N, C-alpha and C positions, 0 to 999 in steps of 0.2 A: 528750240528754246527750253522745252521740257527736259531734253537730254542734258543740257548744260546745268539746269537747276538740280537735276538728280545727281549729276557728277559733283556739283558744288556741295550739296548737303551730305552726300555719301562719303566723299573722300576728303575734301578740303576742310570742312568744318570740324570733323573729329580730329584731324591732324593739327589744326590750329589750337583747338582746346587742349589737346595733350601737350603740344609744344609750349603753349603759354603757361600752363601750370608748372611744368618742369623748369622752365627758365625763370619764372617768378620765384620759385622756391630757391633756386640756385643763387639768384641775385639777392634775395632776402637774407640768405646766409651771410654773404659779404656785408650787406648793409647793417645787420644787427650787431655783428662782431665789431665792425668799424665804429658804429655808434657807441657801443660799450667801451671802446678804447678812445673815445673823444675825437674821432676824425671828423673834419668838416666835410659834409656830403653835399654836392651841388645838385645832382639830379638822380632820380630813380625813375626809369622809363620802362614801360611795358610796350614793346615794339620799337621800331626805328622810324626815322623820317620826321615829317611835319607833325607837330603836336595837335591832337584833336581836342583833348580835355586835359586841364592841368590845374594844380593849386599848390600853394606854398604852405609848409607846416611851420610850427613855431621855432624849429631849429634852422630854418632857412633853406631847407631842401625842397626842390621843385619836383613834385610827383606828377607824372604825365602819362597819358595814353596816346600813343603815336599811330600814325597812319599805316605803317607796314608791320603787320602782326607776326613777325618772324623772329621772335626772341625778345631781347631787352637788355638793359645794362644799368649799372650803378656808376656814376661819375663823381669822383672825389674832387674837391676844390684843389686846383693845381695840376689836374690832369689836362693834357693837351687835347684829348678827344675821348670819346666813350671807349675806345679800344685800349686806352692806357697811354703811357708815355708822358713824361713830366713837362709842364710848361715852365721852363726856366725863368722866364720873365715874371710870371705870376709869383713863383716861389721866392725869387729874389726881392720883389717889391712888397711881399706880404707884410702887413702891419704886425707889430709885436704881439697883439692879442690873438692874431690868427695863426702866426707861424707855428706854435706848438700843436695846433690842430690839423696841420697838413699831414697827409699820409706819408709823404717822403721823409718827414721829420720824426716819425714814430720809430721806436727801437725795432731791431730786426725781428725779435720774437713777436711783437705786436703785428708787424706786417705779415709774418708767417701765419699767424692765427687768422688774420683777416682774409688772406688769399685762400687758405685751406678750408675756410668756412663754407664757401660755395659748393665745392664737390661733396663735402661732408653733409651738407644740407640735402643734397640729392640722395645720398645713401640713407639718411634718416627718413626721407620721404618714402623710399622703397620699403624700409623696415616697417613703418607705420601702416602702409597700405597692405603689405603681405600679412602682417600681424592681425590687422583688423579683419581681413577677409578670412583668415584661418579661424579666428575666434567666432566671427559672425556666421560663417557658413560651414565650418569644418571641412572635411575632405572625404570624398568617396574613395574607398580603397578595396583592393582584392588581395587575398592571401598570396604572398609571394612564393608560390610553389610551381615548379615547372611541370607542365602537363605532358609535353612531347618534345623530344629532341630530333630534329630533322636529319635524315640520313645524309652523310656527306657534308654536313654543315661545319662551321667553325666551332660551334658548341660541342659537337660530337668529337671532333679532333682534340678538343681541350679536356674531354673527360666528363662532361655534364651528363646527368641521367635524369629520366623522368622521376618526379617525386622529390628532387632536391629542393630544399627550402633556402632561398636567398636571404642572407643576413645583412650584407654590406657590399658596396661596390666602390673601390678606390677610397675606402674609409668613410663613405657616406652611408648612413643607416638606411636600409631598405624596409619601409613600413608596408609596402604593397607592391604587387607585380608591376603596377604602372611606374613605380620608382625605378625598378630594374630596367624596364624598357627605355625609360628616359635617359638613365645614366649610360646605357649602351649606345643609344641612338646619337648622343652628343659626343661620341668618341670614335668616329670613323677612322680606321687605320691607325689607331693609337692603342698601346697596350693598356689593358684593363685588368685590375685585380679584383677577384670576386671571392667573398667569404660566404660559405654555404654550410648547411647542416644536412648530413646524410646518415640515416640510421642512428640518430642521436649523437653523432660525432661531427665536430667542426673541421672543415677542410678549406684550403685556399687554392684556387685555380687562376691561372693567368691566360688571357687570350687577346687576340687583336681582331676586333669587329671588322668585317669587310664593308667597304663603302658602296652604297647603292643610291641611285636616284629615285625618289618617290614624288608623287604629286599630292599636295594637300587638298583639302576640300574646296579651296578657291582656285585650283589649277596651277598653283605655284610649284616649281620644282625645288626639292630640298635634297641635300646630300646628307645622308645619315648613316650610322653604323648599324649592322645587323649581324646576329650570330646564329640564328636558326633555331629558336625555341618558340613554342606556342603554349597557350593555355586556354582551354574551353571555359567560358564564363556563363554562369546561369544567374538569374536574378538574386537567388539566395546567397551567392558568393559576394555580392557587392554590399559593403557595410559603410555607413556614415560614421566617421571617426571625428570626435570633437575633443581636442586637447584642452587641458586646463590653462589658465593664464601663464603660469610659470613654464610649463612644457612648451607652450606655443612660442615663447621667447627663444628657446633653444632651437626649435624647428625652423623658425624664421631666420635666425642667424646662420643656420646650416644651409638654408636655401640661398641666402645671399652669398655665402662662401662658394657654393656650387656654381652659381651664375658667374661670379668673378673668375673662378678657376677655369671654367669651360670657355669663357670669353678669351682669357689669356691664351689658352691652348689653341683656340680657333685662330687667333692672330699669329701664334707661333707656327702654325702649319704653313704659312706663307714663306717662312724662312727656310723650310726644309722641303719645299716643293709639293706639299700636299694640299695647299690652299685652293679654293675654288672661287674665282673672281666674281662669279654670279651670285655668291652669297653675301658679297659686300653691298651694302645699301646706303644710299644718300637720302636727301629730302624727298625725292619722288617716291622711292620705295617705301620710306616711312609713312608717307601720306597714303600710299596704296594699302599698306598693311593696316594702318589706323582705320581706314574706311572699311576694310574687310572685317576686322575684328569688331568694329562698331555694330555690324549686322548680327553679331552673336549676343549683344546686350551690353548694358552699362558695366556690369561686373567684369566682363572680358576686356572692355576698353580700359577700365581702371587697372586691371592686372597688367595690361600692356604698358600703361603709363609707369607703373612701378619698375618694369624691366628696362624701359628706355631711360628712366631717371637714373637707375644704377649704372647703366652703360655710359651715359653722359658724364656722370660723376667720376667714374673710373678713367674714362678717356681724358678728362680734363686734368687728371693727376699725372699723366705721362710727362716725363721731363723734356718737353719740347717748348722752346721759347715761343711766345704768343699764347700758350695755354697756361692755366694756373700752375700746372706742374713745372713749367719752365721758370716762372717767377719764383716758385718755391726752391728750385734748384739754385738760382742766383742767391736767394736769401740764405740758404743753408751754407753756401760757399762763403758768404759774407760773415755768417756766424762763426765759421771755423777760422777764417783768416783774420777776423777782427776789423775788416774793412771791405767795402764792396768792390766788385770787379770794375775795371775801367769802363767808361761809357762806350769806348770804341769796341771792346769785346762784347758788351751787352748789345750794342747795335748790330754787330755781325750776327750774333745769335738770334736776335729777333727777325732779322731779314731771312736767315735760314729757316727759322720756324714758320714765318709767314709763307715762304715759298713751299715748304712741306705741307702745311695745312691747306694752302690753295690748291696744290697738286692733288691732294687727297679728295678735296671737294669736287674738283673738275672730273677726276677719275670716277668717283662714285656717281656723279650726275650723268656722265657718259655711260657708265655701266647700267644705270637705272633706265635710261632712255634708249640708246642705240642697241645695246646688247639684248635688252628685254624685248624691244619692238621688232627687231629684225632676226632675232634668234642666233646672233653671232656666238660662236664658241660652244654651241649646244651639240 
């Protein structure tokens, strides 16, 4: 009983808190832009299933907290179900005063704005969290100077020398040695361009970090890039850097660009045979990571929330029917053609998208449980 309670508090509760905040912000993005565009909204639900608590606002929207705390949804009047799809009967029989407020009757640019608002709200949440943490806590940094180049390493072959000061990696500014390590670690077996300063002169070197398996503090295996450089660190070398409000905006935007780019590169690895299926994670792995990060403190958990929010926002923008990106793809085609695609084509696309998303969910769940539990493919 004690073990179950510990498991519940350590893993499930942090996961549900993170998921609820991320989904609430995503759906609130849809809701606010839909409200601004005069769309009639039937339901805003936190969670799925049976309603536990609910109330109606003055606009006629039912706000509810539901029994299954695994997400949530906004349902517009005229939707067939929370997942979308229009109820033709409701739309056809809508009274004159309601018809202009139906989502399906809004112009294509209004629909594009409403659909895009969810993922963009997730990106905005990420920006606000990272920006607030940067202003509030600053960042500890170490001068980005190489201390030693290991013999026979990738760095030695590329021409790195002890004393080189790293300026940028793949166009990303390096403000500390920890930046250099992170940029290299997230590029296993991918070409990396490094700008450095040596004897007062700027040089550019290119190398491909080797992929190695390492174990993090929680015992999880990670595939990272390594080039073979080290740096001795003393207490005096560590400096707390606090950027100003304007500089912090640029640093936060660069961090978001880095995460998006590296995520795209990670997914692209699977198309060229470099991907590692063990690195793909579904809800079980997210719950596990949330619980582990929660042990590091509330700031670490909030930082994880920012990362997951950004990834969910970007994932939802993929042009796959069933996702927001799929709807946007249809609406953009409609904007170009001047008329929507036929219902038959849209239905085929949604079935394909549903099958693809379902297959991904099943695979990641299987990967989380079977591969991780039994050590398959290790």
